[in-house]
ZADO-1210 file (C-alpha; in nm, 4 decimals, padded with zeros to 6 digits):
<atoms>
<atom x="-01.0444" y="02.4004" z="-03.7537" code="UNK" pos="1"/>
<atom x="-00.9645" y="02.2279" z="-03.4696" code="UNK" pos="2"/>
<atom x="-00.6170" y="02.0164" z="-03.4384" code="UNK" pos="3"/>
<atom x="-00.7417" y="01.7825" z="-03.2337" code="UNK" pos="4"/>
<atom x="-00.7942" y="01.4192" z="-03.3122" code="UNK" pos="5"/>
<atom x="-01.1718" y="01.3687" z="-03.3700" code="UNK" pos="6"/>
<atom x="-01.2898" y="01.0688" z="-03.2683" code="UNK" pos="7"/>
<atom x="-01.1409" y="01.0907" z="-02.9209" code="UNK" pos="8"/>
<atom x="-01.3637" y="01.4730" z="-02.9213" code="UNK" pos="9"/>
<atom x="-01.6440" y="01.2447" z="-03.0225" code="UNK" pos="10"/>
<atom x="-01.6422" y="01.0040" z="-02.7680" code="UNK" pos="11"/>
<atom x="-01.5486" y="01.3015" z="-02.4822" code="UNK" pos="12"/>
<atom x="-01.8783" y="01.4971" z="-02.6177" code="UNK" pos="13"/>
<atom x="-02.0515" y="01.2111" z="-02.5768" code="UNK" pos="14"/>
<atom x="-02.0239" y="01.2404" z="-02.2171" code="UNK" pos="15"/>
<atom x="-02.2030" y="01.5742" z="-02.2139" code="UNK" pos="16"/>
<atom x="-01.9609" y="01.7487" z="-02.0396" code="UNK" pos="17"/>
<atom x="-01.7347" y="02.0598" z="-02.1343" code="UNK" pos="18"/>
<atom x="-01.3826" y="02.0092" z="-02.1719" code="UNK" pos="19"/>
<atom x="-01.3405" y="02.2251" z="-01.9019" code="UNK" pos="20"/>
<atom x="-01.5417" y="02.0278" z="-01.6707" code="UNK" pos="21"/>
<atom x="-01.3419" y="01.7199" z="-01.7654" code="UNK" pos="22"/>
<atom x="-01.0197" y="01.8917" z="-01.7168" code="UNK" pos="23"/>
<atom x="-01.1264" y="01.9897" z="-01.3610" code="UNK" pos="24"/>
<atom x="-01.2565" y="01.6665" z="-01.2756" code="UNK" pos="25"/>
<atom x="-00.9457" y="01.4956" z="-01.3779" code="UNK" pos="26"/>
<atom x="-00.7142" y="01.7397" z="-01.1814" code="UNK" pos="27"/>
<atom x="-00.5510" y="01.8812" z="-01.4922" code="UNK" pos="28"/>
<atom x="-00.5257" y="02.2183" z="-01.6856" code="UNK" pos="29"/>
<atom x="-00.7647" y="02.2569" z="-01.9896" code="UNK" pos="30"/>
<atom x="-00.4832" y="02.2992" z="-02.1866" code="UNK" pos="31"/>
<atom x="-00.3124" y="01.9908" z="-02.1017" code="UNK" pos="32"/>
<atom x="-00.6162" y="01.8185" z="-02.1567" code="UNK" pos="33"/>
<atom x="-00.6007" y="02.0055" z="-02.5068" code="UNK" pos="34"/>
<atom x="-00.2434" y="01.8469" z="-02.5571" code="UNK" pos="35"/>
<atom x="-00.3890" y="01.5588" z="-02.4612" code="UNK" pos="36"/>
<atom x="-00.6478" y="01.5601" z="-02.7167" code="UNK" pos="37"/>
<atom x="-00.4045" y="01.6882" z="-02.9740" code="UNK" pos="38"/>
<atom x="-00.1590" y="01.4259" z="-02.9601" code="UNK" pos="39"/>
<atom x="-00.3706" y="01.1100" z="-02.8002" code="UNK" pos="40"/>
<atom x="-00.0868" y="00.8323" z="-02.8331" code="UNK" pos="41"/>
<atom x="00.0405" y="00.9904" z="-02.5157" code="UNK" pos="42"/>
<atom x="-00.2225" y="00.9453" z="-02.2792" code="UNK" pos="43"/>
<atom x="-00.0995" y="00.6877" z="-02.0513" code="UNK" pos="44"/>
<atom x="-00.3114" y="00.4242" z="-01.9395" code="UNK" pos="45"/>
<atom x="-00.3501" y="00.5705" z="-01.5945" code="UNK" pos="46"/>
<atom x="-00.5011" y="00.9017" z="-01.7604" code="UNK" pos="47"/>
<atom x="-00.7198" y="00.7259" z="-01.9895" code="UNK" pos="48"/>
<atom x="-00.8572" y="00.5361" z="-01.6847" code="UNK" pos="49"/>
<atom x="-00.9262" y="00.8785" z="-01.5202" code="UNK" pos="50"/>
<atom x="-01.0871" y="00.9881" z="-01.8640" code="UNK" pos="51"/>
<atom x="-01.3171" y="00.6936" z="-01.8767" code="UNK" pos="52"/>
<atom x="-01.3956" y="00.7579" z="-01.4943" code="UNK" pos="53"/>
<atom x="-01.4845" y="01.1217" z="-01.5403" code="UNK" pos="54"/>
<atom x="-01.6442" y="01.0995" z="-01.8551" code="UNK" pos="55"/>
<atom x="-01.8717" y="00.7499" z="-01.8190" code="UNK" pos="56"/>
<atom x="-01.7406" y="00.6463" z="-02.1536" code="UNK" pos="57"/>
<atom x="-01.5777" y="00.2663" z="-02.1679" code="UNK" pos="58"/>
<atom x="-01.2165" y="00.2422" z="-02.1217" code="UNK" pos="59"/>
<atom x="-01.1844" y="00.0157" z="-02.4028" code="UNK" pos="60"/>
<atom x="-01.3433" y="00.2392" z="-02.6253" code="UNK" pos="61"/>
<atom x="-01.1498" y="00.5050" z="-02.5278" code="UNK" pos="62"/>
<atom x="-00.8314" y="00.2736" z="-02.5608" code="UNK" pos="63"/>
<atom x="-00.9213" y="00.1571" z="-02.9303" code="UNK" pos="64"/>
<atom x="-00.9881" y="00.5422" z="-03.0166" code="UNK" pos="65"/>
<atom x="-00.6057" y="00.5830" z="-02.8926" code="UNK" pos="66"/>
<atom x="-00.4355" y="00.3186" z="-03.0291" code="UNK" pos="67"/>
<atom x="-00.5980" y="00.4082" z="-03.3823" code="UNK" pos="68"/>
<atom x="-00.4765" y="00.7625" z="-03.3767" code="UNK" pos="69"/>
<atom x="-00.1121" y="00.5752" z="-03.2987" code="UNK" pos="70"/>
<atom x="-00.1511" y="00.3512" z="-03.5753" code="UNK" pos="71"/>
<atom x="-00.2359" y="00.6043" z="-03.8364" code="UNK" pos="72"/>
<atom x="00.0239" y="00.8378" z="-03.7013" code="UNK" pos="73"/>
<atom x="00.2924" y="00.5875" z="-03.7312" code="UNK" pos="74"/>
<atom x="00.1530" y="00.5044" z="-04.0846" code="UNK" pos="75"/>
<atom x="00.1736" y="00.8318" z="-04.1853" code="UNK" pos="76"/>
<atom x="00.5566" y="00.9023" z="-04.0267" code="UNK" pos="77"/>
<atom x="00.6581" y="00.6172" z="-04.2476" code="UNK" pos="78"/>
<atom x="00.5173" y="00.7365" z="-04.5481" code="UNK" pos="79"/>
<atom x="00.6952" y="01.0844" z="-04.4929" code="UNK" pos="80"/>
<atom x="01.0224" y="00.8909" z="-04.5127" code="UNK" pos="81"/>
</atoms>
């Protein structure tokens, strides 16, 4: 079972590129891409733009997915308190 955010992975998979190819084209290590996929709220707008350019996925769609993760994560964090 993966510890990455499935909606983001689904978008990246639409590109048809392997994760290694995406990381290479973004000039980052595949382990860093994994960290971004695991906790997307840490992805900067600049990185998100690079990801959109490399994968061909619409920036707005990526941004919306990352924002959804942040909202879900914040709700869970509040529940745990």
